[in-house]
N, CA, C and O atoms as a DFTB+ gen file, in Angstrom:
228 C
 N C O
     1  1       0.899      -1.184      -0.120
     2  2      -0.001      -0.018      -0.216
     3  2       0.696       1.312      -0.251
     4  3       1.742       1.454       0.383
     5  1       0.235       2.192      -0.878
     6  2       1.659       3.466      -1.206
     7  2       1.027       4.763      -0.161
     8  3      -0.142       5.103      -0.343
     9  1       1.555       5.204       0.534
    10  2       1.473       6.644       1.248
    11  2       1.059       7.988       0.223
    12  3       1.893       8.699      -0.337
    13  1      -0.270       8.126       0.139
    14  2       0.107       9.810      -0.371
    15  2       0.946      10.587      -0.146
    16  3       1.485      10.728       0.952
    17  1       1.173      11.167      -1.077
    18  2       2.563      12.537      -0.749
    19  2       1.487      13.681      -0.068
    20  3       0.289      13.705       0.214
    21  1       2.710      14.658       0.024
    22  2       1.929      15.583       0.750
    23  2       0.691      16.291       0.296
    24  3      -0.081      16.825       1.093
    25  1       0.519      16.284      -0.988
    26  2      -0.605      16.883      -2.032
    27  2      -2.223      15.843      -1.873
    28  3      -3.334      15.992      -2.382
    29  1      -1.696      14.880      -0.993
    30  2      -2.871      14.081      -1.072
    31  2      -2.794      13.311      -2.410
    32  3      -1.813      13.544      -3.117
    33  1      -3.848      12.291      -2.900
    34  2      -3.651      11.126      -3.472
    35  2      -4.460      12.216      -4.915
    36  3      -5.536      12.779      -4.711
    37  1      -3.850      12.317      -6.037
    38  2      -4.270      12.903      -7.074
    39  2      -5.102      12.526      -7.816
    40  3      -5.712      13.408      -8.420
    41  1      -5.414      11.313      -8.039
    42  2      -6.366      10.681      -8.916
    43  2      -7.419      10.387      -8.441
    44  3      -8.142       9.766      -9.220
    45  1      -7.963      10.640      -7.129
    46  2      -9.373      10.799      -6.576
    47  2      -9.731      12.295      -6.686
    48  3     -10.957      12.276      -6.793
    49  1      -9.423      13.275      -6.711
    50  2      -9.736      14.262      -6.675
    51  2     -10.136      14.758      -8.159
    52  3     -10.661      15.861      -8.317
    53  1      -9.896      13.995      -9.110
    54  2     -10.718      14.461     -10.378
    55  2     -12.510      14.609     -10.420
    56  3     -13.062      15.573     -10.952
    57  1     -13.050      13.791      -9.945
    58  2     -14.441      13.800      -9.826
    59  2     -14.783      15.318      -8.896
    60  3     -15.782      16.028      -9.012
    61  1     -13.913      15.465      -8.213
    62  2     -14.356      16.526      -7.206
    63  2     -14.262      18.059      -8.104
    64  3     -14.910      19.078      -7.862
    65  1     -13.228      17.844      -9.215
    66  2     -13.127      18.654      -9.799
    67  2     -14.163      19.305     -10.896
    68  3     -14.569      20.452     -11.082
    69  1     -14.422      17.939     -11.587
    70  2     -15.300      18.243     -12.570
    71  2     -16.527      18.560     -12.315
    72  3     -17.161      19.419     -12.928
    73  1     -17.044      17.712     -11.154
    74  2     -18.506      18.228     -10.742
    75  2     -18.278      19.717     -10.437
    76  3     -18.952      20.463     -11.147
    77  1     -17.467      20.323      -9.525
    78  2     -17.346      21.558      -9.315
    79  2     -17.167      22.615     -10.657
    80  3     -17.257      23.801     -10.337
    81  1     -16.960      22.388     -11.904
    82  2     -16.675      22.907     -12.847
    83  2     -18.471      22.908     -13.500
    84  3     -19.131      23.875     -13.878
    85  1     -18.760      21.819     -13.450
    86  2     -20.135      21.630     -13.885
    87  2     -21.011      22.628     -13.386
    88  3     -21.586      23.570     -13.930
    89  1     -20.962      22.010     -11.709
    90  2     -22.105      22.878     -11.103
    91  2     -21.632      24.329     -11.436
    92  3     -22.509      24.970     -12.015
    93  1     -20.958      24.724     -11.310
    94  2     -20.137      26.316     -11.393
    95  2     -20.731      26.796     -13.066
    96  3     -21.074      27.970     -13.200
    97  1     -20.810      26.005     -14.083
    98  2     -21.188      25.953     -15.091
    99  2     -23.016      26.469     -15.071
   100  3     -23.562      27.513     -15.428
   101  1     -23.492      25.327     -14.546
   102  2     -24.484      25.465     -14.319
   103  2     -25.317      26.654     -13.724
   104  3     -26.494      26.872     -14.012
   105  1     -24.566      27.386     -12.868
   106  2     -25.080      28.404     -11.868
   107  2     -24.441      29.617     -12.586
   108  3     -24.870      30.684     -12.148
   109  1     -23.531      29.729     -13.568
   110  2     -23.684      30.675     -14.691
   111  2     -24.546      31.053     -15.727
   112  3     -24.414      32.060     -16.423
   113  1     -25.633      30.027     -15.825
   114  2     -26.478      30.258     -16.660
   115  2     -26.561      29.065     -17.835
   116  3     -27.589      28.962     -18.504
   117  1     -25.640      28.342     -18.009
   118  2     -25.158      27.691     -19.073
   119  2     -26.548      26.525     -19.490
   120  3     -26.850      25.643     -18.686
   121  1     -27.101      26.643     -20.485
   122  2     -27.932      25.462     -21.065
   123  2     -27.153      24.157     -20.663
   124  3     -25.939      23.959     -20.703
   125  1     -28.475      23.062     -20.145
   126  2     -28.017      22.047     -19.932
   127  2     -27.047      21.209     -21.076
   128  3     -25.968      20.643     -20.899
   129  1     -27.840      21.354     -22.275
   130  2     -26.918      20.569     -23.254
   131  2     -25.492      21.160     -23.367
   132  3     -24.542      20.441     -23.676
   133  1     -25.364      22.425     -23.122
   134  2     -23.531      23.158     -22.903
   135  2     -23.222      22.414     -22.304
   136  3     -22.395      21.666     -22.825
   137  1     -23.711      22.039     -20.604
   138  2     -22.622      21.605     -19.963
   139  2     -22.928      19.839     -20.340
   140  3     -21.977      19.062     -20.260
   141  1     -23.632      19.581     -20.544
   142  2     -23.906      17.924     -21.254
   143  2     -22.484      17.912     -22.123
   144  3     -21.693      17.004     -21.867
   145  1     -22.270      18.515     -22.749
   146  2     -20.958      18.373     -23.737
   147  2     -20.150      18.618     -22.962
   148  3     -19.572      17.591     -22.604
   149  1     -19.558      20.083     -22.183
   150  2     -18.598      19.946     -21.318
   151  2     -18.159      18.856     -20.361
   152  3     -16.975      18.644     -20.099
   153  1     -18.880      18.375     -20.002
   154  2     -18.853      17.257     -19.179
   155  2     -18.168      15.999     -20.271
   156  3     -17.339      15.173     -19.888
   157  1     -18.512      16.046     -21.150
   158  2     -18.294      14.678     -21.885
   159  2     -16.797      15.133     -22.320
   160  3     -15.905      14.331     -22.044
   161  1     -16.400      16.451     -23.032
   162  2     -14.971      17.060     -23.018
   163  2     -14.059      16.622     -21.962
   164  3     -12.975      16.043     -22.041
   165  1     -14.793      17.059     -20.869
   166  2     -13.858      16.589     -19.790
   167  2     -13.629      15.584     -19.003
   168  3     -12.739      15.501     -18.156
   169  1     -14.831      14.423     -19.410
   170  2     -14.450      12.743     -19.334
   171  2     -13.053      12.620     -20.428
   172  3     -12.059      11.901     -20.324
   173  1     -13.291      13.261     -21.111
   174  2     -12.596      12.572     -22.634
   175  2     -11.210      13.018     -22.368
   176  3     -10.248      12.317     -22.681
   177  1     -11.078      14.308     -21.730
   178  2      -9.462      14.838     -21.579
   179  2      -8.709      13.919     -20.401
   180  3      -7.523      13.592     -20.432
   181  1      -9.800      13.535     -19.221
   182  2      -9.683      13.107     -18.247
   183  2      -8.797      11.296     -18.600
   184  3      -7.930      10.685     -17.975
   185  1      -9.402      11.047     -19.599
   186  2      -9.458       9.428     -19.842
   187  2      -7.894       9.461     -20.502
   188  3      -7.041       8.581     -20.381
   189  1      -7.778      10.748     -21.239
   190  2      -6.282      10.691     -22.349
   191  2      -5.325      11.130     -21.487
   192  3      -4.189      10.774     -21.801
   193  1      -5.455      12.074     -20.074
   194  2      -3.994      12.096     -19.427
   195  2      -4.182      10.748     -18.485
   196  3      -3.125      10.182     -18.208
   197  1      -5.353      10.186     -17.977
   198  2      -5.039       9.100     -16.995
   199  2      -4.010       7.807     -17.771
   200  3      -3.119       7.140     -17.244
   201  1      -4.627       7.761     -19.477
   202  2      -3.995       6.651     -19.979
   203  2      -2.375       6.671     -20.484
   204  3      -1.555       5.753     -20.448
   205  1      -2.201       8.262     -21.035
   206  2      -1.063       8.797     -20.760
   207  2      -0.214       8.780     -19.503
   208  3       1.013       8.690     -19.545
   209  1      -0.745       8.849     -18.657
   210  2       0.175       8.961     -17.157
   211  2       0.141       7.018     -16.635
   212  3       0.693       6.634     -15.604
   213  1      -0.482       6.227     -17.433
   214  2      -0.666       4.676     -17.125
   215  2       1.052       3.889     -18.094
   216  3       1.690       2.879     -17.801
   217  1       1.257       4.812     -19.134
   218  2       2.400       4.265     -19.996
   219  2       1.724       4.240     -21.469
   220  3       2.392       4.205     -22.503
   221  1       0.337       4.263     -21.424
   222  2      -0.653       3.910     -22.442
   223  2      -1.221       2.401     -22.165
   224  3      -1.824       1.808     -23.059
   225  1      -1.027       1.890     -21.055
   226  2      -1.365       0.276     -20.900
   227  2      -2.753       0.184     -20.741
   228  3      -3.287      -0.917     -20.603
């Protein structure tokens, strides 16, 4: 078992960041369709980063 570093476990913080971004977009008056598009793009970016971070495995 690994011990998280001083900044905590970064791999588990992305759901909170995405949720915060989506909530802020809704609060700013974004249309639900635009928020759904934003969510899809963010999830795609996260998938790419995680894949690259795992060495493409």
